[in-house]
N, C-alpha and C positions, 0 to 999 in steps of 0.2 A: 472434581475440578467444579469452584465456584464459580459462578457467574460475575463477580466482581473481581476474580484472581487475573494477575498478571498474564496467565495463561489461558486467560477466555477467548472463544474463538470472535466473540463479541468485540472484544480489542481488535481483533484482525480485522474484521469488518470495517470498525470504525478507522483503522489507519486508510484501509482500502478506499473508502469512500472518500477521505482526505485529499489522497493522492490522486483520485480521479479528477474531484473538483479543481485541484493544483493544476492539473494536465491541461484540462478545457480552458482554464484562466490561460495559461501559458500560449495555448493553442490561438486564445482569440487573441491575446497581446501580439503574437508574431506574425498575423495576418494584417494588425495596427499598426506594424513597425514606424512607416513614415508618421504619423501620429502620436507616438508614446516614445518618450527618452529611450534609449537605445540600452540600458542598463535594466529597463522593467522586462521585458523579454527574456532576458538571461537571469535575472533574480527568481522569475516564475517556473523558469524550466529547473532550475537548481533544484528551488522548494521542492517540485514536484519528483524527481530523482530522489531527493533526501526523505519522503515522504514513501515513495515506494520501497525503498530500501528499509525502511523503519515497519511497514506492513509485512515485508520479508523475513526480518527479525520475530517480528510479533507471532507470524504464522511457524516460524522454528520453534518459538517458544511452547506453544501451543501444540505441536507435535510430541515433541518430547513431555510432557507433561501427561498429554493422554495415555490410554492404556495402549495394551499391544493390538487390541483388534480395530479399535479407531485409528491408529498407527499404520496398521497395515492397507485398511478402505481408504485412504487419503491418500496414500502412494498410491496405490494401485489406480486412483481415479485420477492421479497425476499423468503416472504413464500412457492412461489413456489419451488424455487432453492432450 
């Protein structure tokens, strides 16, 4: 697996970072509900959900491209978590 390939773990991490930042922005926007137009918090929440789904898809792509040992280690780590 190359670092720039679509199945790279770095892509998953970038998607997760983007989803986390969108979640923080949505959380901030919902606490400022009275100041912002009502559509802004909803849009940011939808963006956070869409980015989280994209991160899950990137992780599935990474797992499918990984070899058998790496796949087993990752799935066992998910089971423990």
